[in-house]
C-alpha positions in Angstrom: -6.5 12.5 -6.8 -3.7 10.2 -8.0 -4.0 6.5 -8.7 -0.6 5.0 -8.2 0.1 1.1 -9.1 3.3 0.0 -7.7 4.7 -2.9 -9.9 8.1 -4.4 -10.9 9.9 -6.4 -13.5 7.8 -9.7 -14.3 4.5 -8.2 -13.2 3.9 -6.3 -16.4 0.7 -8.5 -17.2 -0.6 -8.1 -13.6 -0.1 -4.3 -13.7 -1.6 -3.9 -17.1 -4.8 -6.0 -16.2 -5.2 -3.9 -13.1 -4.6 -0.5 -15.0 -7.3 -1.1 -17.4 -10.0 -1.2 -14.4 -8.6 2.3 -13.1 -9.0 5.8 -14.5 -6.9 6.5 -17.6 -4.4 9.0 -15.5 -3.3 6.1 -13.4 0.4 6.2 -12.7 2.4 3.0 -12.9 5.3 3.1 -10.7 7.9 0.4 -12.2 10.7 -1.1 -10.3 13.2 -2.6 -12.6 15.4 -4.0 -9.9 18.2 -2.0 -11.3 18.5 0.4 -8.1 21.0 -1.1 -5.3 18.9 -2.4 -2.6 21.3 -0.6 -0.2 20.2 -1.8 3.5 17.7 -4.1 2.2 17.9 -7.4 -0.1 15.0 -5.9 -2.1 14.6 -2.6 -4.3 10.9 -2.8 -3.5 11.5 -0.4 -0.5 12.9 2.3 -3.0 10.1 1.8 -5.2 7.4 2.2 -2.7 9.1 5.1 -1.4 9.0 6.5 -4.8 5.3 5.9 -5.1 4.9 8.1 -2.2 6.8 10.8 -3.7 4.8 10.7 -6.8 1.7 11.2 -4.8 3.2 14.5 -3.6 0.8 16.8 -1.8 -2.2 15.3 -3.5 -4.7 12.6 -2.3 -4.0 9.2 -3.7 -5.0 5.6 -3.9 -2.1 3.3 -3.8 -2.4 -0.3 -5.2 0.2 -3.1 -5.2 -0.1 -5.1 -8.6 -0.9 -8.6 -7.2 -4.6 -7.8 -6.4 -8.1 -8.4 -7.5 -10.8 -5.8 -7.5 -14.2 -6.2 -6.3 -17.1 -5.8 -8.8 -17.9 -2.2 -9.4 -14.7 -1.3 -7.6 -14.3 2.3 -8.7 -18.0 3.1 -7.8 -17.4 1.5 -4.3 -14.0 3.1 -3.8 -15.5 6.6 -4.8 -18.4 6.3 -2.4 -15.9 5.3 0.4 -13.8 8.2 -0.2 -16.7 10.6 -0.6 -18.0 9.5 2.9 -14.4 9.6 4.7 -12.3 12.3 2.5 -10.2 13.3 5.3 -9.1 10.0 6.4 -6.8 7.2 5.6 -8.8 4.2 4.3 -7.4 0.7 4.0 -9.3 -1.4 1.6 -7.4 -4.9 2.3 -7.0 -6.4 5.6 -5.6 -10.0 6.8 -6.9 -9.7 10.2 -10.1 -12.0 11.1 -11.1 -9.4 13.8 -11.7 -6.9 11.0 -15.3 -7.7 10.4 -17.0 -4.1 10.2 -15.8 -0.8 9.0 -13.9 1.0 12.1 -11.0 3.2 12.9 -8.2 1.9 14.2 -5.1 3.3 15.6 -2.3 4.3 12.8 0.4 2.6 14.8 -1.4 -0.7 13.8 -1.4 -0.1 10.0 -0.4 -3.1 8.1 -1.1 -4.6 4.6 -0.8 -2.1 2.1 -2.2 -3.5 -1.1 -4.8 -0.9 -1.7 -5.2 2.2 0.6 -6.6 5.9 0.2 -4.1 8.9 1.4 -5.8 12.3 1.8 -4.2 15.3 0.8 -0.8 15.7 2.3 -0.4 12.4 3.9 1.6 10.7 1.1 4.1 13.7 1.5 4.1 13.3 5.2 4.9 9.5 4.9 7.7 10.2 2.2 9.3 12.6 4.7 9.1 10.2 7.4 10.5 7.4 5.2 13.8 9.5 4.7 14.4 9.5 8.6 13.1 5.9 9.0 15.5 4.8 6.5 18.5 6.9 7.8 17.8 5.5 11.5 17.6 2.1 10.5 20.8 -0.1 11.4 20.8 -3.2 9.0 23.1 -5.1 11.4 20.6 -4.9 14.3 17.2 -4.6 12.6 14.7 -7.2 12.0 13.9 -5.7 8.3 15.9 -7.4 5.7 13.5 -6.9 2.7 11.0 -3.9 2.5 9.8 -2.5 5.8 7.3 -0.3 4.2 4.3 -1.2 6.4 6.4 -0.8 9.7 7.3 2.9 8.2 3.9 3.9 7.7 2.6 2.5 11.1 5.4 4.3 12.7 4.7 7.7 10.9 1.0 7.4 12.0 1.8 6.4 15.5 4.1 9.6 15.8 1.5 11.9 14.6 -1.2 10.0 16.5 -3.3 9.5 13.2 -5.8 6.7 12.9 -7.1 4.7 9.7 -10.2 3.3 8.8 -10.6 -0.4 7.8 -13.1 -0.6 4.9 -15.3 -3.8 5.2 -16.1 -5.7 3.1 -12.5 -5.2 1.7 -12.6 -3.8 -1.9 -9.5 -5.6 -3.0 -7.9 -9.3 -2.3 -4.3 -10.8 -2.8 -4.1 -12.9 -5.7 -2.0 -15.5 -4.0 1.2 -15.0 -6.3 4.7 -15.2 -5.1 6.1 -12.2 -3.6 8.7 -10.3 -5.8 10.0 -8.5 -2.5 10.4 -11.5 -0.3 9.9 -15.0 -2.1 9.8 -16.7 1.5 6.4 -14.8 2.3 3.3 -16.9 2.4 1.4 -16.8 -0.9 -1.8 -17.5 0.5 -2.8 -14.1 2.0 -6.4 -13.5 1.5 -9.0 -11.1 3.1 -11.5 -12.6 5.1 -14.2 -10.0 4.3 -13.5 -9.8 0.5 -16.5 -10.0 -1.6 -16.5 -10.2 -5.5 
């Protein structure tokens, strides 16, 4: 199992605080903003894509740096994964309708603040992300910053995969400004998070 924290320049303290609460082998995937953004106004896409590549064929829990963990996080995370080791599990949701743990169609995947990928799924997403990027026309696309949620949802939809929304959510958003798109709303909080 790999634990991957996606972070960037300016978020070093957030990432360090998060990593202290995770296993010592946690990988920090750092975006220094030096990679040209290419089709997007943000280097975030390439950093998140590198995170999937780092996971490789292993199972992985992927984190964004701007989260707060529930109490006894690792114990709760391990219990959830042990119960559903072969399923994608999302541990954060913004949707007010996500009031109980349930499966949802993969084509609806969104909000990737913390999620678990069984063996081989990160590699599948990474492979899809290459084709997704190549097919994207920046002149006609609605994606201007970092379409990683859309890429994951498209990949899951093509492969007819589902994912499990875990309730209560095990992480919540800190409410800090997005480094990928500063115009994004800061107040993005789970409706079911319990500290």
